[in-house]
Structure formats: C-alpha cells, structure tokens
C-alpha positions in Angstrom: -20.4 2.9 -13.8 -21.5 -0.4 -12.2 -21.7 -1.0 -8.5 -18.6 -2.8 -7.4 -20.1 -5.7 -5.6 -18.1 -8.9 -5.0 -18.9 -12.5 -5.7 -18.1 -15.0 -3.0 -19.2 -18.6 -2.7 -18.1 -20.0 0.6 -17.9 -18.5 4.0 -17.5 -20.6 7.0 -16.5 -18.7 10.0 -15.0 -21.1 12.6 -16.9 -21.3 15.9 -13.7 -21.4 17.9 -11.2 -19.5 15.8 -7.5 -19.5 16.5 -4.8 -17.1 15.2 -3.5 -17.9 11.8 0.2 -18.8 11.4 1.7 -16.5 8.8 4.9 -17.1 6.8 7.6 -14.6 7.7 8.3 -13.0 4.3 6.7 -12.3 0.9 4.1 -9.9 -0.5 0.8 -11.3 0.9 -1.2 -10.1 -2.1 1.1 -11.8 -4.6 1.5 -14.9 -2.4 -2.2 -15.5 -1.5 -4.0 -14.1 -4.6 -1.4 -14.1 -7.4 -3.8 -13.3 -10.2 -5.2 -10.3 -8.3 -1.7 -9.3 -7.3 -0.5 -9.2 -10.9 -3.5 -7.2 -12.0 -3.0 -4.7 -9.2 0.7 -4.3 -10.1 -0.2 -3.6 -13.7 -2.7 -0.9 -12.7 -0.2 0.8 -10.4 2.4 0.8 -13.2 0.0 1.9 -16.0 -1.3 4.9 -14.1 1.9 6.8 -14.7 1.3 6.7 -18.5 -2.1 8.4 -18.4 -1.5 12.1 -17.7 1.3 14.7 -17.3 3.7 12.9 -14.9 4.8 16.0 -13.0 1.2 16.9 -12.1 0.4 13.3 -11.2 3.4 13.1 -9.0 2.3 16.2 -7.1 -1.1 14.6 -6.5 0.5 11.3 -5.4 2.7 13.1 -2.9 -0.2 15.0 -1.5 -2.1 11.7 -1.1 0.8 10.3 0.9 0.6 13.4 3.1 -3.2 13.2 3.6 -3.1 9.4 4.4 0.0 9.7 6.6 2.0 7.4 4.4 5.7 8.1 5.0 7.1 5.2 3.1 9.5 5.5 0.2 12.0 8.3 -0.6 10.5 11.7 0.3 7.3 9.9 1.5 6.2 9.2 -2.1 8.4 6.6 -3.8 8.5 7.1 -7.5 6.6 10.4 -7.4 9.2 12.0 -5.1 11.8 11.6 -7.9 9.7 13.8 -10.2 9.2 16.7 -7.8 12.0 19.0 -6.7 12.6 19.1 -2.9 11.4 22.7 -2.5 8.1 21.9 -4.1 7.7 18.8 -1.9 8.3 21.0 1.1 5.7 23.6 0.0 3.1 21.0 -0.9 1.1 21.2 2.3 0.7 25.0 1.7 -0.3 24.6 -2.0 -3.4 26.9 -1.8 -1.3 30.0 -1.0 2.3 29.4 -2.0 3.5 30.7 -5.4 5.3 27.4 -6.0 2.2 26.0 -7.8 0.3 27.0 -10.9 -3.4 27.7 -11.1 -3.9 24.4 -13.0 -2.0 22.5 -10.3 -4.1 24.1 -7.6 -7.3 23.0 -9.3 -6.0 19.4 -9.5 -4.8 19.4 -5.9 -8.0 20.8 -4.6 -10.1 18.2 -6.4 -7.7 15.5 -5.2 -7.9 16.5 -1.6 -11.7 16.4 -1.5 -11.7 13.1 -3.4 -9.3 11.5 -0.9 -10.8 12.9 2.3 -14.5 12.6 1.4 -15.5 12.0 -2.2 -19.2 12.7 -1.4 -18.1 16.4 -0.9 -16.9 16.8 -4.5 -19.4 19.4 -5.8 -20.3 21.0 -9.1 -17.8 23.8 -8.4 -14.9 21.4 -8.2 -16.1 19.4 -11.2 -16.5 22.5 -13.3 -13.1 23.8 -12.4 -11.4 20.5 -13.2 -13.3 20.1 -16.5 -12.4 23.7 -17.5 -8.7 23.0 -16.7 -8.3 19.5 -18.3 -11.3 19.1 -20.7 -13.8 16.3 -20.5 -11.3 13.6 -21.6 -8.5 14.8 -19.4 -10.9 15.0 -16.5 -11.9 11.4 -16.8 -8.2 10.3 -17.1 -7.3 12.4 -14.1 -10.1 11.0 -11.9 -9.3 7.4 -12.8 -5.6 8.0 -12.1 -6.5 9.7 -8.9 -8.4 6.7 -7.7 -5.6 4.4 -8.7 -3.1 6.3 -6.7 -5.5 6.8 -3.7 -6.2 3.0 -3.4 -2.7 2.0 -4.3 -1.6 3.8 -1.2 -4.4 2.5 1.0 -4.0 -1.1 0.0 -0.2 -1.0 0.6 -0.6 0.7 4.0 -3.3 -1.7 5.2 -1.5 -4.8 4.1 1.6 -3.5 5.9 -0.5 -3.2 9.0 -2.1 -6.6 8.7 1.0 -8.5 7.7 3.8 -6.6 9.5 6.4 -9.4 8.9 5.9 -9.4 5.2 6.8 -7.0 2.4 3.6 -5.6 1.0 3.1 -4.3 -2.6 5.2 -1.1 -3.0 5.7 1.4 -5.7 5.8 -0.3 -9.1 8.0 0.6 -12.1 6.4 2.7 -14.7 4.9 0.8 -17.6 6.9 0.6 -20.8 3.8 1.2 -23.0 3.1 4.6 -24.6 0.6 7.1 -23.2 -2.7 5.7 -22.1 -6.0 7.4 -22.2 -8.3 7.5 -19.2 -10.8 5.0 -20.7 -7.9 2.6 -21.2 -6.8 2.9 -17.6 -10.4 2.4 -16.6 -10.3 -0.8 -18.5 -7.3 -2.0 -16.6 -9.1 -1.3 -13.3 -12.1 -3.2 -14.6 -9.8 -6.1 -15.4 -8.5 -6.0 -11.8 -12.1 -5.7 -10.5 -13.1 -8.9 -12.3 -10.2 -10.9 -10.7 -11.2 -9.6 -7.2 -14.9 -10.5 -7.9 -14.0 -14.1 -8.5 -12.3 -14.5 -5.1 -14.6 -16.8 -3.2 -13.4 -17.4 0.4 -15.8 -15.0 2.2 -19.5 -15.7 2.7 -21.9 -13.7 0.5 -23.6 -11.9 3.4 -20.4 -10.6 4.9 -19.3 -9.5 1.5 -22.5 -7.6 0.9 -22.4 -6.0 4.3 -18.9 -4.7 3.5 -20.0 -3.5 0.1 -23.0 -1.6 1.5 -20.9 -0.1 4.3 -18.6 1.4 1.7 -21.5 2.5 -0.5 -22.9 4.4 2.4 -19.5 5.9 3.5 -19.0 7.2 -0.1 -22.7 8.0 -0.6 -22.8 6.2 -3.9 -26.5 6.3 -4.9 -26.2 3.6 -7.5 -24.4 1.1 -5.1 -26.9 1.8 -2.3 -29.8 0.9 -4.6 -28.5 -2.6 -5.4 -28.6 -5.9 -3.5 -26.6 -9.1 -4.0 -28.7 -12.1 -5.1 -26.3 -14.4 -3.4 -26.6 -12.6 -0.1 -30.4 -12.6 -0.3 -30.4 -16.3 -1.1 -28.2 -16.8 2.0 -30.9 -15.3 4.2 -29.9 -11.6 4.4 -32.7 -9.0 4.5 -33.0 -5.2 4.9 -32.9 -5.2 8.7 -29.6 -7.0 8.5 -28.3 -4.6 5.8 -29.4 -1.6 7.9 -27.2 -2.9 10.7 -24.2 -1.5 8.8 -25.2 2.0 9.9 -24.5 1.4 13.6 -22.9 -2.0 13.4 -21.0 -1.8 16.7 -24.3 -1.7 18.6 -26.0 -4.2 16.4 -26.6 -7.9 16.7 -24.2 -8.7 13.9 -21.7 -11.5 14.7 -18.3 -10.4 15.9 -16.6 -11.6 12.7 -18.8 -9.3 10.6 -18.2 -6.4 13.0 -14.5 -7.0 12.5 -14.9 -7.0 8.7 -16.8 -3.7 8.9 -14.1 -2.2 11.2 -11.5 -3.0 8.5 -13.8 -1.4 5.9 -14.0 1.8 7.9 -10.3 1.9 8.5 -9.4 1.5 4.8 -11.9 4.2 3.8 -11.3 6.7 6.5 -7.8 6.2 8.0 -5.7 3.3 6.6 -2.8 4.2 8.9 -5.0 3.2 11.9 -4.8 -0.5 11.0 -2.7 -1.6 14.0 -1.8 -4.8 15.8 -5.1 -4.9 17.7 -7.2 -4.8 14.5 -4.8 -7.2 12.8 -5.2 -9.6 15.6 -9.0 -9.5 15.4 -8.9 -10.2 11.7 -6.5 -13.0 11.9 -8.6 -14.5 14.7 -11.7 -14.7 12.6 -10.4 -15.0 9.1 -7.7 -16.9 7.3 -4.9 -14.9 5.6 -6.5 -15.4 2.2 -9.8 -14.1 3.6 -8.1 -11.1 5.1 -6.5 -10.2 1.7 -9.9 -10.7 0.0 -11.6 -8.3 2.4 -9.0 -5.7 1.7 -9.3 -6.1 -2.1 -13.1 -6.2 -1.8 -13.0 -2.7 -0.3 -10.6 -1.5 -3.0 -12.9 -2.9 -5.7 -16.1 -1.5 -4.2 -14.4 1.8 -3.7 -14.1 2.2 -7.5 -17.5 3.9 -6.9 -15.5 7.0 -5.9 -14.9 7.5 -9.7 -18.7 7.6 -10.4 -19.4 9.7 -7.3 -16.7 12.3 -8.2 -18.1 12.6 -11.7 -21.7 12.7 -10.6 -22.3 9.5 -12.6 -23.8 7.5 -9.8 -27.5 7.8 -10.6 -29.4 4.6 -9.6 -31.1 2.4 -12.3 -34.3 2.3 -10.3 -36.5 5.0 -8.8 -37.9 2.9 -6.0 -36.9 -0.3 -4.2 -33.7 -2.1 -5.0 -32.1 -3.7 -8.1 -30.7 -7.1 -7.7 -27.4 -8.2 -9.2 -25.2 -11.2 -9.7 -21.6 -11.7 -10.6 -21.0 -13.7 -13.7 -18.4 -16.4 -14.2 -16.1 -13.8 -15.8 -16.4 -11.5 -12.8 -18.8 -9.0 -14.4 -21.9 -7.5 -12.7 -25.2 -8.7 -14.2 -28.4 -6.8 -13.2 -31.6 -8.8 -13.0 -35.0 -7.6 -14.0 
C-alpha cells in the first residue's frame, strides 16, 4: 500500500480573498472535476459487486448511522432496499439483538472500529474477520468498507460546502459480474490517480493536509514520507510539525482552514456547516475546495493498510521522499 499523497502544481492564495460565486445547481464534483467525478461514481457502483450484498447493505446502513447521514430512503439509499425494516430498526443494537448472525456481528464490529477510529483496529478484530471471511474475503470486505465509508463522507461534506447544489448521491449498481477485492482496489487506485493529477492547490498545503490525515489515522508508512514538491517549495519539519496543534501555530489562515476541513471529513463529516463553508470559499476557489475534499478521500485510502496492519514504513529512520508521476502514481526516491 502506497502513501496516498497528492500532486499539485500551482497554489496561489489571494492576499485579499473574496467569497466565490457558485452556480445554483449541479453536482460540484462532476461539474468542477469531471474525470474525478466519473471515477468516483464508478467506484461507488462497483462496490456492490464485490461481496454478499445483504451483508454489505447492513454495513452501509450502519455507516450512515455512525456518521449521522440521514439521506436517502431509510437513511441508506440503495442499501435500505436490501434490508428489511425490522433489521434496520434493530441495527443500532446489533451486538445483543438476535436479529443478526455471528458472521454479521463480526463484520459490523470491524466496520464500526474502522469508521470511528481505524487506528483502533487490533489483532483480535483482524483475526475474527479473517476467520469469518478468509484472507481473500477479508481484503474485499475492507476495500468495500472504505469505499462505502468515504462515499458517505464525500457526499455529506460536498452537501455542506455546496448547499445549493446536488452532490454525488447513491449510484446504481454496476452491471458487471462479481468483482474480487483486488479488482475493486484497482478501481480505487484508478480514482486515486485522477485525484493526484488535480493541480490547483499549492504543494505545501497539500502536504500539510496529507500529513494531518496520516497522523489522525496513525498510518506509519504515510507519516514516514515527505513530498519532494513541498520540500522544494520551502517546507521543512517544523512546518510539518505544526499540523499537530495547527490552531495555535503560525500557519497561514488559509492552511488552518484546509486542516479544519481535513479534521471534519475524518472525524465528523456532518459538522461541515455554513461557517466552515464560508471560510473555505473565502480562501479557495470552488475547484480548490473540491480538490481538498478529494485529496482527503485519496489520502484516507491509508485506512485500508492500517486496518490490515500493512502500513509498515519503507525506512527505519528519517523520511522517504516521494513524487507523483505524470500518470498519477507515487514514485519513491532513493
């Protein structure tokens, strides 16, 4: 699993920013970043072909409850159509109610920890999931879990940031046959490459956002890497360390706002309100706002590695530098 750093090439923050004027309708992701929007839609559709749909629907509904997302029928869109009403009603009490099987409880327990704090996924949870689903099934489940988790987060956050537009909602299920976990991971990596090639944010801000997420998720690999572009733009370790307590740091207000958005997406996407939206639209263009959201989504793919204990760093001391290639891949430098 590679660290999900993002490549950006220009980043001029206006010295006297003014609120952006937003069109009244349309999906901001599809409108402002159509290639990314199409790749995101494909991932959200393909996820339903990877594992037993009834089990995945339970997990998706539980994610909506944990994140406070009450959109769609039954609060879960497509998933709600696969789960009977009595099981939806009992879902908050899944550990004790007889409505759920032992296998479903294992999956729901893993999913809850993954969504709330992936760094808390321990060997006990991993062993239980592997025993229940097998190694291949476990990988497919975790990749699908991330896809559902960040599908919800992205939609909720874009709804809060662009309240007069219709954000990306539940997508129709892909027509293709069953897809293995590795294939879905490939779809996510395709999406990640398109996000990596967005280039409207300066490399230092992008790297601060990436490192804040890496520390929030406690991804050892991502914390051990540094963006060459950010370093060339003048960033150093004291600046990177400012992400720990950024509100009390000397970081610029625009970078503090970007980190506030990062924290909101990772911890409480429903908290993105008019006040935070106003701050973001003051300092960033609409495209830059969308790019920040998708950067956090891309970076948060690290949750897959953390959940599977596959986030060992490549170096034992110091930091490893990386660049983003023209195709959007991560390239590590000696």
